N, C-alpha and C positions, 0 to 999 in steps of 0.2 A: 469460907473455905473449909473450916473445921466441920461444918454440918452439910458438906456438899453431898454426901451419900445418904442423907436422911430420907430422901424420897426414893431410894433404891429398894426394890422388893425382890427377894430371891424366889425363883421358880425352880425348885429342885436344887441341885448342888452346882450346876454349871452355868446358870444364866441369871441375870438380874434384869428387872424391868423398871422403868421410871416413867413418871407422868409429870410433865411440867406445862405451865401455862404459856400459850402463844399470845393470846390477846384477851383483854377484858372487853367483852362485847358491849357495844353501846348502840344497839339497833332498835331499841324501844319497841319490841314486839308486843302487840296488843292481844295476841292469842297464844295459846300453848302450841309447841311444835307438833303435838299429837293431833291437833286440829288442822294441820296444814299438810299439803303434799310437799315433800322436801327432796331436793336433789343438790348434791355437792360434788363438784368436779375434783378429780385427783390432782396431785402435784400442786397443792396449795391453791386450788382453783376456787371460783366463785360459788355462792350458795343461792339457790332459787327456792322461793317459798310461794305457794299458791294459797293465799288466805281464803277463808270461807269456801272451801271446795264443796261440791254437791253432796250434801249429807241430808239424810231424811229429816233430821231435827232442825235444819236450817231453813229459813224462809226462802221460798223460791224467787222472791223479788230481789233478793240481795245479790248483787253481782260480785263475783270473786275478784281479788286483786292479785296480780302476779308481780312479785318484787324480787329483785336481784341485788345481792350484796356481795362485797368482797369478803374474803375469809376473816377480816378484822371487823366486819359488821358495817363498813362504810356503804351507804346506799349507792348503787350504780344505775338502777332503773326501776320504774314502777309504772304499771299500766293496768287499766281496767280490762278484765277479760270479757270479750264480747262474742267469743266463739262457743262451741259446744262443750259438754262435760268432759273433763280431763280425767284419765285413769292413772297416768303415770308421767313423771318428769325424769329427764336424764340429760347429762351433758355429753357432747361428742368430744373426740380427741382434739378438735379445733376450737373447743370452748363455745360451741353453739348449743343452745338449749332446745332439746327435742320434747315437744308436748304431745303425748299420745292421747287422742280423743276416743270417746266411746264408739264413734262410727268408723274407726280405723284410719282416720286422717291424722297425719303427723305434721304439726306446725313447727317450723324452725325459726328461732329468734336469735338475734345477736346478743352480745354481752350487755349492750345498752338498751335492750328492749326493742330494737329495730327488727321488723319482720323481714326474713330472708326469702323463704320459700315454703312450699308445703308439698306433701306427696301422700298417696293413699296406699294402704297395705292390701288392697284388692277387694273385689266384690263380695267374696265369701265373708271376709271380716266385716264388711258393711252390713251384710244381711244378718249375721249372727251376733254382732256387737262385740266389744272387747271386754273381757272379764279382768284380765291382768296383762301387764307388759313389763319387759325388761330391756334396758339399754345396756349393751355390753361393748367391750373393745377388743379388737383383734389386730393382728399385724396388717390387715388389709384396710382397717378403718374402724368406724363405729357402726354397730349393728343394732337392730330392733327385733325382738322376739315378742309375738302376740299369742295370748291364749283367748280363744273366742268362746262365745256362749254355747257353741256346739261341742266344746271341749276338744277342739283341734288346735294345733299349733301352726303358725306361719311366721317365717323369719326372713330377714335380709341381713347378710353379713356385712354389707357396706352401704350406708345410706347415700354416699356420694355417687355410687354406681348401682342404682336400685335394681336388684334382681330377686324377686320374691320366690320363696321356696316353701311349698306346703309339705309339712312333715307327715309321716305315716300316722295312721289312726292307732290309738291304744285300745286293744281288745277289751270290751266290756266296761269301758270307762263311761259311767253315767253321771258323775258329778265332778266338780273341780278337784284337782289333786291337792293334797294337804300342803305340799310345797314343791317348788320346781326351780331350776336354774339353767343357765347356759354353760356349756363346756366347749373348749376349743382343743381338739385333738387332731394331730396330723393336718393342720392348717384348714380344718373343716369344723364348722359350728354344729354342736349337738344340743339336744334337750335332755336333761335328766329330771324325771318327775317321780313323785312318791304317791302311790295309791294304797292306803292302808299299810300293811307290812312289806309291800312289794315296791321295788324300784325298776323303772323302765328307762332305757336309753334309746332316744330317737335319733337316727341319722337320716340322710337323704333317701335311703332305700328301704329301711326296715325298722321295726320296733322290736327291741330285744330286752328280755328280763335279765337283770343283773343282781348279784348278791355281794354285799361287802364282806370280805374275808374277816373272820374272827369277830363278828358282831355278837354282842352279848344276847343271850336268849331272852324270850319274853317280849320282844318288841312287837307291838300291834300297829304302830303308826310312826311315821317320821314327821316331826313338827317343824323343822327348820333345816336348811342346808346352806353351805357357804363354800365358795371357790376362792382359792388364794389369788393374789394380785397377778401372778404369773401363770395361772390356770394349771398349775402342776399338782396342787393338793386340794382335797375335798374334806369337808367336815359335815357330819350328820348329827342332828339332835333328835333323840328318840323320846317317845312318851314315857319311857322308864327312867328318864333323867340322865341317860348315858350320852356322852359325846364321842362319836367314832371319828377318828382322823386317819386319812390314808391318801393314796394317790388318786388322781382323777380317772385313771384307767380302771380303778376298783379291783386291782390285782394285788395290791400291797397295803397292809395295815401298818400305820405308824404307831398309834397308841389309842387307848380308850380311857375315858375319864367319867367317873360317876359324880355328878354335881349335886345329887340329892334334891334336885328341884325338877318337878314334873310339869310345871307351868310352861307354856311355850314362850320363848324369849321374843322380845321385840325385834332384836337384831342379833346376828352372829356374823363376825368377820374374822379373817385371818390377820395375825400380827406376826410377821416374820421379817428378818433382815437378810439382804442379799448375801450369799456365800456363808450363811450361818447354818449350823447343823440343828439348831433348836427350832422347833415348830410349836406355835402357840395360837390359840383361838380366843378371841374376846367375845363374851356373851353378855348382852345387856337386857335387863328387865326394867320395870318401871323405876325402881329406886336402887338397883344393884348392878354392879359391873364386875364381871368375873373373868380372870385370865387363867386359862387352863392349858396344860401341855403334857409332856411325857414325865410327869412327876406326881407323886401321891397327893400333894397339896396344891392348892390354887391361890391366886392372888385376888383379893376382893376389895372393891372400892364402893363407897356409898355415893349414890347420885342424889344430889339435893333437888334437882329439877329435871324436867324432860330433857333428854339428851339424844343426839344423833351421831352415829358412827360412820366415819368415812375411811375405808381401807386405803392404805398408801403402800408404796413400794417397800418401805422399811418400817412401817408402824401403822398406827391408827389415829386419826384426828377425831376428837370428841368435842362437839360444841353444844351449847345450851343457850338459854336466853341471856345468860350473864357472862359465860366464859367460853374460851376456845382453847382446848388442851391437846397435847400430843403424847401418846403412849407408845413406847418402843422398847426393844431390847437394848440394853446398854452395850455399845460397841466394845470389842475386845481391847482396843488401845485405851479407851477411857477406863474400863474396868481394871486393867493392870496398873494404871497410874494412880487411881483414886481409891481403890478398895483399901480397907483398913489393914495396916501393917504390911503394905505391899513393899517388896524389895525389888520390883521390876526396874530396869535401867531408866525408864521414863520417869518413874516416881522419884528415884534418887536424883535425877537431873533437875526435876522441878523443885525439889527441896534445896538442892545446891544453889539454884538461881535465887530462891527466896532468901537464903542465908547470905548470899553475896550482896543482895540489896540491903541487908541489915549490917553489912560489913563484918560478918562473923567468919571466923576461921573454919567453921564447920563446912562452909562451901567447898574449901579445898579438900577436906576429908571425904565428902560425898563424891567429889569429882575424881579423886584418886581411886576410890573404890570402884567406880564405873570403869575407869581406864585400866585398872589392873585386871578386870574381867574381860577387857576388850569389847565392851558393849556400848561405847559412846555413840557410834554411828546408829546402832539400834535405838538408843535412848532418844536421839534427835528425831529419828523417823517416827517413833511412838508419839512424841509430843506434837509433831506436825499433824499426824493423822488424828490424834485426839482433838486437836484444835478445830479440825473440820467438822467434827460431830457435836461441837458445843453450840448451844443456842445463844448463850449470854456473851456479849462482846467482852466483858471483863475477864471471863474464863479463857476466851480465845486469845486475848492479849497475854495473859499469864503463861499459857502454854507456848505461844510463839516466842515470848521472851526467853523461856527456858531453852527452846530449840536454837534460838540465835546465840544464846550463851554457850551452849554445847558446841556449836559450829566453830566457835573461835579456837577450840582446842583440837580441831581436825584439820589435817593438811589438805586433803583432797575430797572434801564433801561437796558434791554437785549442788549448786544453789537453786537449781530449777524447781525442785519440789517445794522448797520454802517460799520462793517468790510466787509460784503459781498458787499456793495455798493462801498467801496473803491477798492476792488479787481476787481469788474466788470468794473468800470470806467478806471482802469489802463489797463485792457485788451482792452476795447473799444478805448481808446486813442492810443494804440499801433497799432491796425488794421486800425484806421482812418488816420494814417500817410500817407503823399502824396506818398511815395514809396511803400506802401502796397495797398492803394486805396480801402478799404472796409468801406464805410461810414455808418456803422450800427448805428441805434438809440438804446436806452436802451430797448424799447418795442420790436424791431425787434430781438435784441440779445437774449432776454428771450424766444421769440417764436422760434427762430432758434435752441437754445441750444448750449452749449459749444462744444459738440461732433461734431455737424455739422460745427461749425465755424472752428474747428481744421481740419476737412476734407477739408474745402475750402482753408485753408492755405496750406495743403499738396498738393492740386490740383494745387496751384500756385507755388509749389516747395519752399515754405518759411519754410523749415524744422527748421532752428535755432529758428525762432520766435515761431513756434508751440511748440517746446521743452521747450523754456523759459516759455511759458504760462502754460504748463503742470506742470513744476516744481514749478512755482509761486502759482498755485492753488492746488498743492499737489494732483494731480489726481493719482489714482492707475496706476501702471506701465503698466499693460496689456491694460488699456483703453487709456493711455496717451503716455508716452515716448516710450515704446516698440512698440506700433502700428505705431508711426511716424517714428521711426528708420527703421521699416520693409518697409514702403513706400519709405523711402530714399534709402534703399538698392535696392528695385525694380527699382527705377529710375537710380541708379548707374550702374546697369548691362546693361542699354541701351546705355551707353557711349562707343561706339565702337572704339573710338580713343585711349583707354587705354587697355593695355594687360590684358589677363585673370588673370594672376598671380597677377598683381598689384590690380585689382579690387577685387579679392577674399581676398587678404591680407587686403586691406583697409576696406572692409565690416566686416571682422572678428575682426579687431582691434577696430572698432567703436561699434560693437554689442556685441562681447564677448559672455558671457552666459546670456545675458539679458532675464529675464523671459518673456514669451509671444511671443517671436520672433521665427518664424519657418524658418529655413534655407531652408527647402524643398520648401516652397512657393516662396522664392527668387530664388532658383534654377529653379523652374518651369517657372518663368518669364524670366530668362536667356535663358532657352531652347526655350521659345516662341519667343525670339529675335534672334534665330539661333546661340546661343553661347553654344554649347553642352559641350565643354571642361570646360568652366567656370561653368556651372551647376554641372558638376562632382566634380570640386574643392570645390564648395560651399557645396555640399552634404557631404563632408568629415567632415564638422563642425556640421552636424545635428546629435544630440545624439540619436534620435529615429529611429531605423532601420525600423520600420513600416512606417515611412515617406520617408525614403531613397529608399526602394526597389520598390514601385510602380512607382516612377518617373524614376528610372533606367530602368525598364522594358519599360516604355513609350519611353525612349530614345534609345531603342534597345541595351542596355548594359546588356544583360541577364546574362552573366557569372559573371560580377561584382556584379550584383544584387544577384546572388546565393551565392557568397562569403560573402556579407553583411548579407544575411539572416542566413547563417550558423553561423557567428560570433555572431548574436543576440541570438542564442539558441531558437528561436521561431519556433517550428515545423510547425505551420500553415503557417507562412511566407515562410518557405522552400518549403512546398507543393505547395504554390501559384506559386513560381518561377519555380518549376519543371514542373508543368502542362503547364506553359507558354513556357518553353524551349521545351517541347515535341511537342507542336504545331508549334514552330518556326524552329527547327532543323530537319534534316533528322535522321532516326533511328540510323545510325552508329555514326554520330557526337554526338547525344544525349547520347548514351551509353558511348562514349569515355569521354565526359564531366563528366559523373557520376563516371567513374573509377578514375578520378583525385580528386574527392570529396567523401571520404569514408562515411562521415556522411550523405550526400545527397543520396548516393547509398543505405545505410541502410534504410533510411526513405522511399525511393522509393520502395524498396523491400516490406516493410511493407504495403505500399499502394497497390502494385500489388497483395499481398496475398488475399486481399479482393475485388479488383476491376478488375485486369487484369492478370489472371493466365498465359496466353500464353506469355505475356511480361516477367513475372517472369521466366518462363522456358528459354526464350531466354537469359535473363541475366545470369542464371546459366551456360548455355551452352557456352556463350562467355567467362566466367571466368573459365571454366573447374572446376566448383565447383560440383564435383560428389556427395559429401555428401548431400548437399542441394538439388541437383537434384533428388537423391534417395528419400529423404523426400517428395519432391514435387510429385513424382509419387505415393507414398503411399497415400498421401492426395487425389490425383486425382482419385485413384482407388475406393475410397469410395464416393467422392463428385460427380463425373461425370458418373461413370460406374454403370449400373444396372445389366447387364448380368454377370454371373459368369465367362464366358470366358474372357470378357473384363477386369474384375478385376484381374484375374490371369495373364493376359498378362501385365497389368500395374505393378503388383507386381514383375513380372519377370524382367521388365525393371528397377525397383527400385533395385532389388537384384544385377543386373549387375552393376548398378551405385555404389552401396556400395562396390562391389568387386574392382572396379576401384579406389575407395577412400581408399581401404585397410582397410575397416571396416568389418571384417569377422563376428563379432557378429551381426551387423545389417543385414548383408546378410543372415546369417543362420536363424535369427529370421524371416526375410521376406519369406525365403523358407518354414519354418515351417507354416507360415500363409497360404501360398499357399496350402500346404498339408491339413491343417485344413479345408480350404474352399472346397476342392474337397471331403473330407470325409463328411463334413456337407451336401453337396449336395447329396451324396450317402445315408446318413442316412435319409434325407427327402424323397428320392425316395423309400427307403425300409421300413421305419417305419412310415412315415407321420409326421405331426407336424412341428414345426419351429425350425430349427437348424442354419440356415445361420445368419452370423453376431454375433453369440454368441461367448464369449471368450472360451478358452479351459476349464477353470474351470466350466463355466456355461453349456458347452456341457456335461461334465462328470456328473454334477448334474442333468441335464435334463434326461440323460440316466438312472440314478439311480432312479429318481422319476418315470420314466416310467417302472421300473422293469427290465431294461436291464442291470443287474449287470455285466454279463460277457463282454458285449460290452464295458461298462465303464472301466472295468479292462484292457481290451485289448487296449483301447484308452490311458489309463494311461501308459501302457508299451510302446506303440508306441511313445509317446511323452515324455517318461522318467519322468513322474510326480513322485516325491519322495513319499515314503510310508506314511510319516507323513501327507503330504498334501492330499493324497488320502483318508486316514482314516478320516481326518477332513471333507472332502467333503461328504463321505458316512455317517458319523455320523450325520452331519447336515441334509442331505437329508432324512434319515430314521426317524429322530426325527420330521421333518416337516410333514412326512407322518403319524406319530404316529404308525409306524409299530414296536411295541416294541418286538414282537417275533423275527422278522428278526434282530433287533438291538442286541438282546441277543445272537443270533446265530453268528452274525458278531463279537461280543466281544470275543467269545470262539473259533473263527476260528484259531487264533494264538495269540501270545502275542502282545498286543497293543504297537505300537511304540510311542504313545502319552500318554501312561499311561491310568488310569481309572478315574481320577478326571474329565476330560472333559465329560465322560459319565454321571457322577453325575450332573454336571453343566447343560448339555443339557436337562436332564430329569426334573430338577427343573425349568428350563426356560419354559418348556412346562407344569409346574404345576403338575408333576406326581411324588410325593414323594415315592410312592410304588416301581416304577421301579428304582428310584434313589438309594433306600436302597440296591438293589441287587448288586450294584457295590461298596458300601463303604468298604466291606470286602476285595475287590481286590485292593484297593488303597494302594499305598506304604506308609511306616511309616512316611515319611517326609510330606506327604499331608493328612494323616489320620485325623488329628484334623479338618482341613478345610472341608474335606468331611463330617464328622459327624455333624459339625455345619451347613452345607448346608441343611442336612435333618432334623435338629432340635434336634438331640440327644446330648444335652449339657452335661448330666451326664457322658455318655460314653466318650465324647470328653475330659472331665475333667480328667477322669481316665487315658486316654492315655497321656495327657499332663503331669500329675503327674509322670507317669511311665517314660516318656522321660526326666523329669526334665528340661524342656525347658521353660525359662522365657517368651520368646515371645509368645509361644503357651499358657502358663498360662494367660498372659494378654489378648490374643485374646478370650479365653474362658470366662474370667471375663467380657469382654465387651458385651458378649451375655447373661449374667445372668441378667434377668429382672424379677421382681415380687417375690412373696413369694415362688413360687415353686422351683425357682433356688437358694433360699437362702442357703439351705444345701450344694449345690454344691460350692457356693462361699466360705462358711466357710471351706469346705474341702480343697479348693485351698489355702486359707490363712494359714491353719495349715501346709500344705505341704511346703509352703514358709518359715514358721517359723522354722520348723525342718531343712530345708536346710541351713538356716542362722546359726543355732546352730552348725551344723557340720562344 
């Protein structure tokens, strides 16, 4: 603790930088880093090395080896390179390795060396070959920029959605630029390149010459350039040994530093901390590392071996054959607590806690001093914040103990920040472990988010650790444990040395009914790996038929898909499978499959009724279903045929089918319809007007309305219409015509089979009380009262009801007695009731 600041190096008066070891590398490299193509992913990501790259001094027969390591040097993958010469390596934001070949083809590999896909950067790149390449990251994803042998640039801002962009030509460019990089301004990728003393900025439309403001005179060439992690700042290394630092817009200069070294550096990267006002650049030569900024002096380190710099959000990772270190600006909270002779509240609280552990009274003195200044809350917050930026667990614990000690003397200090920091540090310490090899800082962890960290653990197949973190942080199952188990299951199905039965059982035992896990997704992965039987077994555990059926169809297990769809009871799903089967099978096999599935057959018939009538007829013929076939021909006679001859022919076919089905009633009815059609055609020819498609009743009514009573009666006799029905038809028709004279004659033609109350009702419906009264005298006794009430003769209705001594009729008459005029009638009924009760 006393020597804690020994590795702090001041840069000017306002900032300190420290370099500490992350891991002691044990990767047993057989070659120097300078002899390899190297790519390291940010956020503590993996390291890729392509050993024995294509160099002139190497034997052409030696195949290079692509190796992938964790940040701690643990091997993740190794494969013999069998493709073309590689120009550049780089990692995407999803931790996929992009290998840019000389012919412009980009091969994409997973973290474990599994080939994912490939894409080409275009024919022009293929023809002119690749001189140099850069992999860069934007808010849209990971991009690739290519410099071709024709000294032209081509780029794609997002390899996930490949859209190639050919950049404008640089006037007079005859050789490769001395250095170049990609910039992201206003959500658009640009190319910045140096040609001698000139800088050119390429966008999608034009090439423009730019000049850094305040650049020292005498520059004849730019040897190196670097863009900050956030693409906000730019550094230029000139052949005069000056390093110019400014904004990427090249409109503002931050500072300029003379390093007195004119040799071009191997690497130059930015080293800055979020929300810090300090800006620094790290420059590396063969055996020297220099940190420069807005200060007259620099910080220098000696490099004992070949090293490689990896820019990070809040610092720089530096790895070599033996070590992996992190260089960064000391955070403000740590600086205030640990700098020599600090009187910051956090420093006093840390001392108070240490004295308390020694049981010294000085603890009380320190604590009183903080409380008198009213800075105890600030002291606790400083200790919590500083703990987050510490890499060593013992320092984390010491600072958190101090924060916990200070909290005891505060009444209303919210515990959330303390608890959250403890959780975050426990997670960070777990992933920083040598065997995991993800050396995230607290700032990187917060920028990355816990979900992305879990994705990266899953990508490394560290499922137990990922699940433990989810359970520890109490993440929702769908976002945490369930999602990780689903990834584990998808990895499990790729293990082809285990039987399908064992894999399916193991997955089901582990997953069970875990919410958020889709067995169909796992089955789809199994099918993609060529394990169809395993996919089918996994689908047995999928409770949602809507997820089972589409995959079964994709696997060409249509009959099984049909069974699952029928079991689900989802008719839409059944129709989906049926249409798929129809396109997949020949007609005979399709119909045979339907015969074995009655529900599917019924649904398909319903479908055919509206979409495919001919197919429906074939189904009925195949099943010898003459009843339905007859019904089909009847519908077809009206739906498809317009000529009367065609309709009659279709109806005859229907009648024959009904006879075969032994349905004589339907057959006779069909024959009657045929006779009616012929008669209607004859009536149209003889009388004019429209008779076709009318029902038998409507035909009779139309004849009566047209005054053809004899024809109507003949039609009724021919089709055996009952007298009661005929009288109703004629009564209604004559009333509609208001032919009251003919109606009266009709009523006297013979005794009415329907009685005479309907005559009264029909007349009153037409608002003709005069005609209605003509028939009241002819109404039978049982309906007399009702008829009299219909014409409004309440007094006479009362007399009849009293004469009949019928209580129901008396009540009916009373209900029609309204107003003073009917008062006498009502009294009369009441007296009749009283006399009946006395008797």
